[in-house]
PDB file of N, CA, C and O in Angstrom:
ATOM      1  N   MET A   1     193.043  53.461 127.950  1.00  0.00           N
ATOM      2  CA  MET A   1     191.957  53.349 129.041  1.00  0.00           C
ATOM      3  C   MET A   1     191.528  54.799 129.101  1.00  0.00           C
ATOM      4  O   MET A   1     192.285  55.770 129.068  1.00  0.00           O
ATOM      5  N   ASP A   2     190.153  54.811 129.198  1.00  0.00           N
ATOM      6  CA  ASP A   2     189.498  56.023 129.366  1.00  0.00           C
ATOM      7  C   ASP A   2     189.214  56.436 130.819  1.00  0.00           C
ATOM      8  O   ASP A   2     188.831  55.664 131.698  1.00  0.00           O
ATOM      9  N   ILE A   3     189.461  57.806 130.965  1.00  0.00           N
ATOM     10  CA  ILE A   3     189.019  58.277 132.441  1.00  0.00           C
ATOM     11  C   ILE A   3     188.351  59.473 132.173  1.00  0.00           C
ATOM     12  O   ILE A   3     188.407  59.952 131.041  1.00  0.00           O
ATOM     13  N   LYS A   4     187.573  60.148 133.292  1.00  0.00           N
ATOM     14  CA  LYS A   4     187.063  61.311 133.146  1.00  0.00           C
ATOM     15  C   LYS A   4     187.966  62.541 133.996  1.00  0.00           C
ATOM     16  O   LYS A   4     188.313  62.396 135.169  1.00  0.00           O
ATOM     17  N   VAL A   5     188.206  63.510 133.345  1.00  0.00           N
ATOM     18  CA  VAL A   5     188.831  64.743 134.162  1.00  0.00           C
ATOM     19  C   VAL A   5     187.940  65.936 134.028  1.00  0.00           C
ATOM     20  O   VAL A   5     187.778  66.458 132.925  1.00  0.00           O
ATOM     21  N   ASN A   6     187.353  66.391 135.109  1.00  0.00           N
ATOM     22  CA  ASN A   6     186.235  67.402 135.125  1.00  0.00           C
ATOM     23  C   ASN A   6     185.250  67.254 134.118  1.00  0.00           C
ATOM     24  O   ASN A   6     184.811  68.130 133.373  1.00  0.00           O
ATOM     25  N   GLY A   7     184.901  65.873 134.181  1.00  0.00           N
ATOM     26  CA  GLY A   7     183.678  65.626 133.322  1.00  0.00           C
ATOM     27  C   GLY A   7     184.005  65.340 131.679  1.00  0.00           C
ATOM     28  O   GLY A   7     183.082  65.101 130.900  1.00  0.00           O
ATOM     29  N   GLU A   8     185.064  65.379 131.352  1.00  0.00           N
ATOM     30  CA  GLU A   8     185.547  65.121 130.011  1.00  0.00           C
ATOM     31  C   GLU A   8     186.345  63.833 129.796  1.00  0.00           C
ATOM     32  O   GLU A   8     187.196  63.513 130.626  1.00  0.00           O
ATOM     33  N   VAL A   9     186.115  63.116 128.762  1.00  0.00           N
ATOM     34  CA  VAL A   9     187.092  61.691 128.712  1.00  0.00           C
ATOM     35  C   VAL A   9     188.275  62.102 128.340  1.00  0.00           C
ATOM     36  O   VAL A   9     188.412  63.055 127.572  1.00  0.00           O
ATOM     37  N   VAL A  10     189.247  61.444 128.831  1.00  0.00           N
ATOM     38  CA  VAL A  10     190.788  61.672 128.528  1.00  0.00           C
ATOM     39  C   VAL A  10     191.255  60.232 128.335  1.00  0.00           C
ATOM     40  O   VAL A  10     190.958  59.329 129.117  1.00  0.00           O
ATOM     41  N   SER A  11     191.977  60.082 127.283  1.00  0.00           N
ATOM     42  CA  SER A  11     192.614  58.718 127.211  1.00  0.00           C
ATOM     43  C   SER A  11     193.981  58.507 127.460  1.00  0.00           C
ATOM     44  O   SER A  11     194.829  59.198 126.895  1.00  0.00           O
ATOM     45  N   LEU A  12     194.320  57.476 128.379  1.00  0.00           N
ATOM     46  CA  LEU A  12     195.681  57.341 128.899  1.00  0.00           C
ATOM     47  C   LEU A  12     196.079  55.826 128.723  1.00  0.00           C
ATOM     48  O   LEU A  12     195.217  54.949 128.651  1.00  0.00           O
ATOM     49  N   ASN A  13     197.363  55.578 128.661  1.00  0.00           N
ATOM     50  CA  ASN A  13     197.934  54.334 128.772  1.00  0.00           C
ATOM     51  C   ASN A  13     197.686  53.498 130.113  1.00  0.00           C
ATOM     52  O   ASN A  13     197.686  53.948 131.259  1.00  0.00           O
ATOM     53  N   GLU A  14     197.483  52.235 129.725  1.00  0.00           N
ATOM     54  CA  GLU A  14     197.313  51.536 131.148  1.00  0.00           C
ATOM     55  C   GLU A  14     198.607  51.640 132.035  1.00  0.00           C
ATOM     56  O   GLU A  14     199.737  51.755 131.560  1.00  0.00           O
ATOM     57  N   GLY A  15     198.326  51.589 133.330  1.00  0.00           N
ATOM     58  CA  GLY A  15     199.446  51.837 134.103  1.00  0.00           C
ATOM     59  C   GLY A  15     199.983  53.210 134.427  1.00  0.00           C
ATOM     60  O   GLY A  15     200.935  53.455 135.167  1.00  0.00           O
ATOM     61  N   ASN A  16     199.181  54.128 133.720  1.00  0.00           N
ATOM     62  CA  ASN A  16     199.790  55.332 134.097  1.00  0.00           C
ATOM     63  C   ASN A  16     199.507  55.970 135.648  1.00  0.00           C
ATOM     64  O   ASN A  16     198.455  55.820 136.270  1.00  0.00           O
ATOM     65  N   MET A  17     200.503  56.593 136.044  1.00  0.00           N
ATOM     66  CA  MET A  17     200.153  57.268 137.294  1.00  0.00           C
ATOM     67  C   MET A  17     199.485  58.791 137.375  1.00  0.00           C
ATOM     68  O   MET A  17     199.488  59.493 136.363  1.00  0.00           O
ATOM     69  N   LEU A  18     198.999  59.197 138.431  1.00  0.00           N
ATOM     70  CA  LEU A  18     198.418  60.387 138.361  1.00  0.00           C
ATOM     71  C   LEU A  18     199.393  61.459 138.095  1.00  0.00           C
ATOM     72  O   LEU A  18     199.017  62.582 137.759  1.00  0.00           O
ATOM     73  N   SER A  19     200.664  61.139 138.238  1.00  0.00           N
ATOM     74  CA  SER A  19     201.702  62.258 137.970  1.00  0.00           C
ATOM     75  C   SER A  19     201.906  62.407 136.628  1.00  0.00           C
ATOM     76  O   SER A  19     202.277  63.504 136.209  1.00  0.00           O
ATOM     77  N   ASP A  20     201.689  61.291 135.716  1.00  0.00           N
ATOM     78  CA  ASP A  20     201.565  61.209 134.290  1.00  0.00           C
ATOM     79  C   ASP A  20     200.414  61.952 133.737  1.00  0.00           C
ATOM     80  O   ASP A  20     200.588  62.667 132.750  1.00  0.00           O
ATOM     81  N   LEU A  21     199.283  61.846 134.275  1.00  0.00           N
ATOM     82  CA  LEU A  21     198.191  62.577 133.852  1.00  0.00           C
ATOM     83  C   LEU A  21     198.535  64.221 134.151  1.00  0.00           C
ATOM     84  O   LEU A  21     198.295  65.072 133.295  1.00  0.00           O
ATOM     85  N   ALA A  22     199.016  64.493 135.229  1.00  0.00           N
ATOM     86  CA  ALA A  22     199.536  66.129 135.502  1.00  0.00           C
ATOM     87  C   ALA A  22     200.534  66.473 134.393  1.00  0.00           C
ATOM     88  O   ALA A  22     200.594  67.631 133.980  1.00  0.00           O
ATOM     89  N   VAL A  23     201.187  65.669 133.980  1.00  0.00           N
ATOM     90  CA  VAL A  23     202.352  65.924 132.689  1.00  0.00           C
ATOM     91  C   VAL A  23     201.435  66.209 131.459  1.00  0.00           C
ATOM     92  O   VAL A  23     201.320  67.268 130.843  1.00  0.00           O
ATOM     93  N   GLN A  24     200.836  65.066 131.254  1.00  0.00           N
ATOM     94  CA  GLN A  24     199.894  65.214 129.870  1.00  0.00           C
ATOM     95  C   GLN A  24     199.001  66.334 129.796  1.00  0.00           C
ATOM     96  O   GLN A  24     198.760  66.896 128.728  1.00  0.00           O
ATOM     97  N   LEU A  25     198.423  66.733 131.069  1.00  0.00           N
ATOM     98  CA  LEU A  25     197.694  67.885 131.099  1.00  0.00           C
ATOM     99  C   LEU A  25     198.168  69.202 131.320  1.00  0.00           C
ATOM    100  O   LEU A  25     197.393  70.158 131.289  1.00  0.00           O
ATOM    101  N   ASN A  26     199.596  69.352 131.579  1.00  0.00           N
ATOM    102  CA  ASN A  26     200.407  70.317 131.855  1.00  0.00           C
ATOM    103  C   ASN A  26     199.810  71.127 133.022  1.00  0.00           C
ATOM    104  O   ASN A  26     199.595  72.332 132.897  1.00  0.00           O
ATOM    105  N   LEU A  27     199.554  70.478 134.118  1.00  0.00           N
ATOM    106  CA  LEU A  27     199.106  71.206 135.352  1.00  0.00           C
ATOM    107  C   LEU A  27     200.101  71.810 135.830  1.00  0.00           C
ATOM    108  O   LEU A  27     201.257  71.419 135.669  1.00  0.00           O
ATOM    109  N   PRO A  28     199.742  72.934 136.536  1.00  0.00           N
ATOM    110  CA  PRO A  28     200.773  73.840 137.091  1.00  0.00           C
ATOM    111  C   PRO A  28     201.252  73.038 138.389  1.00  0.00           C
ATOM    112  O   PRO A  28     200.632  72.085 138.861  1.00  0.00           O
ATOM    113  N   LYS A  29     202.402  73.541 138.879  1.00  0.00           N
ATOM    114  CA  LYS A  29     202.938  72.893 140.057  1.00  0.00           C
ATOM    115  C   LYS A  29     202.385  73.349 141.329  1.00  0.00           C
ATOM    116  O   LYS A  29     202.511  72.585 142.286  1.00  0.00           O
ATOM    117  N   ASN A  30     201.773  74.507 141.504  1.00  0.00           N
ATOM    118  CA  ASN A  30     201.077  75.000 142.522  1.00  0.00           C
ATOM    119  C   ASN A  30     199.831  75.539 142.363  1.00  0.00           C
ATOM    120  O   ASN A  30     199.544  75.965 141.245  1.00  0.00           O
ATOM    121  N   GLY A  31     198.915  75.620 143.375  1.00  0.00           N
ATOM    122  CA  GLY A  31     197.440  76.095 143.290  1.00  0.00           C
ATOM    123  C   GLY A  31     196.381  75.202 142.932  1.00  0.00           C
ATOM    124  O   GLY A  31     195.279  75.682 142.669  1.00  0.00           O
ATOM    125  N   ILE A  32     196.570  73.956 142.888  1.00  0.00           N
ATOM    126  CA  ILE A  32     195.458  72.987 142.388  1.00  0.00           C
ATOM    127  C   ILE A  32     195.358  71.986 143.441  1.00  0.00           C
ATOM    128  O   ILE A  32     196.264  71.782 144.248  1.00  0.00           O
ATOM    129  N   ALA A  33     194.238  71.359 143.426  1.00  0.00           N
ATOM    130  CA  ALA A  33     194.008  70.082 144.266  1.00  0.00           C
ATOM    131  C   ALA A  33     193.413  69.029 143.236  1.00  0.00           C
ATOM    132  O   ALA A  33     192.747  69.324 142.243  1.00  0.00           O
ATOM    133  N   VAL A  34     193.701  67.988 143.569  1.00  0.00           N
ATOM    134  CA  VAL A  34     193.105  66.757 142.652  1.00  0.00           C
ATOM    135  C   VAL A  34     192.441  65.770 143.657  1.00  0.00           C
ATOM    136  O   VAL A  34     192.963  65.414 144.714  1.00  0.00           O
ATOM    137  N   ALA A  35     191.192  65.363 143.182  1.00  0.00           N
ATOM    138  CA  ALA A  35     190.531  64.182 143.753  1.00  0.00           C
ATOM    139  C   ALA A  35     190.215  63.219 142.642  1.00  0.00           C
ATOM    140  O   ALA A  35     189.796  63.510 141.522  1.00  0.00           O
ATOM    141  N   VAL A  36     190.509  61.899 143.176  1.00  0.00           N
ATOM    142  CA  VAL A  36     190.128  60.806 142.331  1.00  0.00           C
ATOM    143  C   VAL A  36     188.955  59.899 143.059  1.00  0.00           C
ATOM    144  O   VAL A  36     189.007  59.455 144.206  1.00  0.00           O
ATOM    145  N   ASN A  37     187.958  59.745 142.173  1.00  0.00           N
ATOM    146  CA  ASN A  37     186.751  59.124 142.744  1.00  0.00           C
ATOM    147  C   ASN A  37     186.324  59.901 144.017  1.00  0.00           C
ATOM    148  O   ASN A  37     185.949  59.244 144.989  1.00  0.00           O
ATOM    149  N   GLN A  38     186.349  61.068 144.070  1.00  0.00           N
ATOM    150  CA  GLN A  38     185.840  61.957 145.364  1.00  0.00           C
ATOM    151  C   GLN A  38     186.742  61.826 146.409  1.00  0.00           C
ATOM    152  O   GLN A  38     186.301  62.008 147.544  1.00  0.00           O
ATOM    153  N   GLU A  39     188.126  61.498 146.240  1.00  0.00           N
ATOM    154  CA  GLU A  39     189.103  61.398 147.569  1.00  0.00           C
ATOM    155  C   GLU A  39     189.981  62.127 147.033  1.00  0.00           C
ATOM    156  O   GLU A  39     190.351  61.907 145.880  1.00  0.00           O
ATOM    157  N   MET A  40     190.541  63.264 147.869  1.00  0.00           N
ATOM    158  CA  MET A  40     191.662  64.026 147.735  1.00  0.00           C
ATOM    159  C   MET A  40     192.978  63.170 147.577  1.00  0.00           C
ATOM    160  O   MET A  40     193.171  62.197 148.306  1.00  0.00           O
ATOM    161  N   VAL A  41     193.906  63.567 146.575  1.00  0.00           N
ATOM    162  CA  VAL A  41     195.151  62.710 146.557  1.00  0.00           C
ATOM    163  C   VAL A  41     196.288  63.983 146.690  1.00  0.00           C
ATOM    164  O   VAL A  41     196.428  64.957 145.950  1.00  0.00           O
ATOM    165  N   PRO A  42     196.996  63.622 147.841  1.00  0.00           N
ATOM    166  CA  PRO A  42     198.200  64.774 148.118  1.00  0.00           C
ATOM    167  C   PRO A  42     199.200  64.710 146.884  1.00  0.00           C
ATOM    168  O   PRO A  42     199.462  63.663 146.292  1.00  0.00           O
ATOM    169  N   ARG A  43     199.663  65.809 146.605  1.00  0.00           N
ATOM    170  CA  ARG A  43     200.563  65.949 145.454  1.00  0.00           C
ATOM    171  C   ARG A  43     201.770  64.883 145.725  1.00  0.00           C
ATOM    172  O   ARG A  43     202.233  64.285 144.754  1.00  0.00           O
ATOM    173  N   GLU A  44     202.231  64.665 146.902  1.00  0.00           N
ATOM    174  CA  GLU A  44     203.557  63.660 147.372  1.00  0.00           C
ATOM    175  C   GLU A  44     203.041  62.359 146.926  1.00  0.00           C
ATOM    176  O   GLU A  44     203.890  61.469 146.903  1.00  0.00           O
ATOM    177  N   SER A  45     201.702  61.996 146.522  1.00  0.00           N
ATOM    178  CA  SER A  45     201.247  60.640 146.488  1.00  0.00           C
ATOM    179  C   SER A  45     201.176  60.359 144.885  1.00  0.00           C
ATOM    180  O   SER A  45     201.082  59.221 144.427  1.00  0.00           O
ATOM    181  N   TRP A  46     201.225  61.387 144.194  1.00  0.00           N
ATOM    182  CA  TRP A  46     200.946  61.531 142.630  1.00  0.00           C
ATOM    183  C   TRP A  46     201.798  60.388 141.951  1.00  0.00           C
ATOM    184  O   TRP A  46     201.263  59.590 141.182  1.00  0.00           O
ATOM    185  N   ASN A  47     203.147  60.336 142.262  1.00  0.00           N
ATOM    186  CA  ASN A  47     203.976  59.367 141.646  1.00  0.00           C
ATOM    187  C   ASN A  47     203.706  57.929 141.837  1.00  0.00           C
ATOM    188  O   ASN A  47     204.180  57.072 141.091  1.00  0.00           O
ATOM    189  N   GLY A  48     202.825  57.633 142.993  1.00  0.00           N
ATOM    190  CA  GLY A  48     202.633  56.273 143.162  1.00  0.00           C
ATOM    191  C   GLY A  48     201.120  55.876 143.002  1.00  0.00           C
ATOM    192  O   GLY A  48     200.740  54.706 143.049  1.00  0.00           O
ATOM    193  N   PHE A  49     200.417  56.793 142.839  1.00  0.00           N
ATOM    194  CA  PHE A  49     198.864  56.549 142.528  1.00  0.00           C
ATOM    195  C   PHE A  49     198.588  56.161 141.334  1.00  0.00           C
ATOM    196  O   PHE A  49     198.774  56.962 140.418  1.00  0.00           O
ATOM    197  N   SER A  50     198.160  55.057 141.098  1.00  0.00           N
ATOM    198  CA  SER A  50     197.832  54.323 139.655  1.00  0.00           C
ATOM    199  C   SER A  50     196.486  54.695 139.395  1.00  0.00           C
ATOM    200  O   SER A  50     195.620  54.667 140.269  1.00  0.00           O
ATOM    201  N   LEU A  51     196.254  55.090 138.066  1.00  0.00           N
ATOM    202  CA  LEU A  51     194.964  55.412 137.687  1.00  0.00           C
ATOM    203  C   LEU A  51     194.310  54.272 136.921  1.00  0.00           C
ATOM    204  O   LEU A  51     195.035  53.662 136.135  1.00  0.00           O
ATOM    205  N   LYS A  52     192.950  53.876 137.052  1.00  0.00           N
ATOM    206  CA  LYS A  52     192.380  52.825 136.585  1.00  0.00           C
ATOM    207  C   LYS A  52     191.245  53.351 135.542  1.00  0.00           C
ATOM    208  O   LYS A  52     190.798  54.491 135.663  1.00  0.00           O
ATOM    209  N   GLU A  53     190.788  52.456 134.489  1.00  0.00           N
ATOM    210  CA  GLU A  53     189.656  52.585 133.779  1.00  0.00           C
ATOM    211  C   GLU A  53     188.577  53.278 134.338  1.00  0.00           C
ATOM    212  O   GLU A  53     188.424  52.898 135.499  1.00  0.00           O
ATOM    213  N   ASN A  54     187.724  54.171 133.997  1.00  0.00           N
ATOM    214  CA  ASN A  54     186.625  54.702 134.244  1.00  0.00           C
ATOM    215  C   ASN A  54     186.921  55.713 135.731  1.00  0.00           C
ATOM    216  O   ASN A  54     186.015  56.268 136.353  1.00  0.00           O
ATOM    217  N   ASP A  55     188.099  55.767 136.020  1.00  0.00           N
ATOM    218  CA  ASP A  55     188.205  56.690 137.275  1.00  0.00           C
ATOM    219  C   ASP A  55     187.760  58.139 136.902  1.00  0.00           C
ATOM    220  O   ASP A  55     187.730  58.491 135.723  1.00  0.00           O
ATOM    221  N   GLU A  56     187.418  58.964 137.912  1.00  0.00           N
ATOM    222  CA  GLU A  56     186.689  60.057 137.888  1.00  0.00           C
ATOM    223  C   GLU A  56     187.490  61.086 138.534  1.00  0.00           C
ATOM    224  O   GLU A  56     187.390  61.228 139.752  1.00  0.00           O
ATOM    225  N   ILE A  57     188.319  61.860 137.812  1.00  0.00           N
ATOM    226  CA  ILE A  57     189.175  62.969 138.261  1.00  0.00           C
ATOM    227  C   ILE A  57     188.614  64.477 138.393  1.00  0.00           C
ATOM    228  O   ILE A  57     188.133  64.977 137.376  1.00  0.00           O
ATOM    229  N   ILE A  58     188.642  65.141 139.445  1.00  0.00           N
ATOM    230  CA  ILE A  58     188.244  66.411 139.596  1.00  0.00           C
ATOM    231  C   ILE A  58     189.543  67.273 139.856  1.00  0.00           C
ATOM    232  O   ILE A  58     190.275  67.028 140.814  1.00  0.00           O
ATOM    233  N   ILE A  59     189.785  68.250 138.998  1.00  0.00           N
ATOM    234  CA  ILE A  59     190.835  69.314 139.342  1.00  0.00           C
ATOM    235  C   ILE A  59     190.366  70.696 139.695  1.00  0.00           C
ATOM    236  O   ILE A  59     189.649  71.356 138.943  1.00  0.00           O
ATOM    237  N   ILE A  60     190.779  71.095 140.822  1.00  0.00           N
ATOM    238  CA  ILE A  60     190.248  72.329 141.312  1.00  0.00           C
ATOM    239  C   ILE A  60     191.537  73.360 141.401  1.00  0.00           C
ATOM    240  O   ILE A  60     192.553  73.045 142.021  1.00  0.00           O
ATOM    241  N   THR A  61     191.394  74.588 140.737  1.00  0.00           N
ATOM    242  CA  THR A  61     192.311  75.578 140.688  1.00  0.00           C
ATOM    243  C   THR A  61     191.914  76.584 141.678  1.00  0.00           C
ATOM    244  O   THR A  61     190.736  76.924 141.786  1.00  0.00           O
ATOM    245  N   ALA A  62     192.933  77.116 142.468  1.00  0.00           N
ATOM    246  CA  ALA A  62     192.809  78.150 143.427  1.00  0.00           C
ATOM    247  C   ALA A  62     192.930  79.358 142.627  1.00  0.00           C
ATOM    248  O   ALA A  62     193.754  79.496 141.722  1.00  0.00           O
ATOM    249  N   VAL A  63     191.906  80.403 143.069  1.00  0.00           N
ATOM    250  CA  VAL A  63     191.922  81.537 142.409  1.00  0.00           C
ATOM    251  C   VAL A  63     192.002  82.683 143.399  1.00  0.00           C
ATOM    252  O   VAL A  63     191.294  82.674 144.405  1.00  0.00           O
ATOM    253  N   CYS A  64     192.811  83.629 143.149  1.00  0.00           N
ATOM    254  CA  CYS A  64     193.074  84.815 144.042  1.00  0.00           C
ATOM    255  C   CYS A  64     191.905  86.095 143.667  1.00  0.00           C
ATOM    256  O   CYS A  64     191.606  86.504 142.545  1.00  0.00           O
ATOM    257  N   GLY A  65     191.468  86.473 144.764  1.00  0.00           N
ATOM    258  CA  GLY A  65     190.534  87.631 144.342  1.00  0.00           C
ATOM    259  C   GLY A  65     189.491  87.610 145.680  1.00  0.00           C
ATOM    260  O   GLY A  65     189.594  86.793 146.595  1.00  0.00           O
ATOM    261  N   GLY A  66     188.543  88.599 145.610  1.00  0.00           N
ATOM    262  CA  GLY A  66     187.446  88.669 146.554  1.00  0.00           C
ATOM    263  C   GLY A  66     186.198  89.224 146.359  1.00  0.00           C
ATOM    264  O   GLY A  66     185.366  89.206 147.266  1.00  0.00           O
TER     265      GLY A  66
END
């Protein structure tokens, strides 16, 4: 199945969870926020959050500075 991550198409196996995507993309453990179809998903929910065909994921990375 195909989903979009920050506007780019990513292929996943059917039934993948958001936590599987985080591993596939090698996302850091801290300093990021993830929204699926414009709804924030808390990290503690990633293991049970099933992704579906055409989902749109936005990953935001926190940056220090001023």
